[in-house]
C-alpha angles and dihedrals in degrees: 000000000000113000093236091054092047090050091050092050091048091050091052092044092051091050094052094040091054086060091052097257114136110223136197134182119264139179117232128200137166120253112204094192094060095028089231144086132285116214124193127182117241094207129080095246101032115212090002086072091058114128141182091203111102093208092051091050091048089055090050094056098036109118096001111150106132105105123139127249110283095023129115130197119257144155128261123201123210106248117240093005098120 
């Protein structure tokens, strides 16, 4: 993962975590058939891996590079957690 992208994800994660929202890394792609986005967690347990701890989130994204063609990295927030 490029350093600038990792820094951007960490900045967003820190911002949400400061508000009490656990976050986890996701992959986002466009789905023409439904005219909307697909989102897929990039952690083994999806939103259950969400964290408000910056060091834990940094470990989650460290070394991530396996996204599919047409996907971009993003952040997911655990709904109703705050």
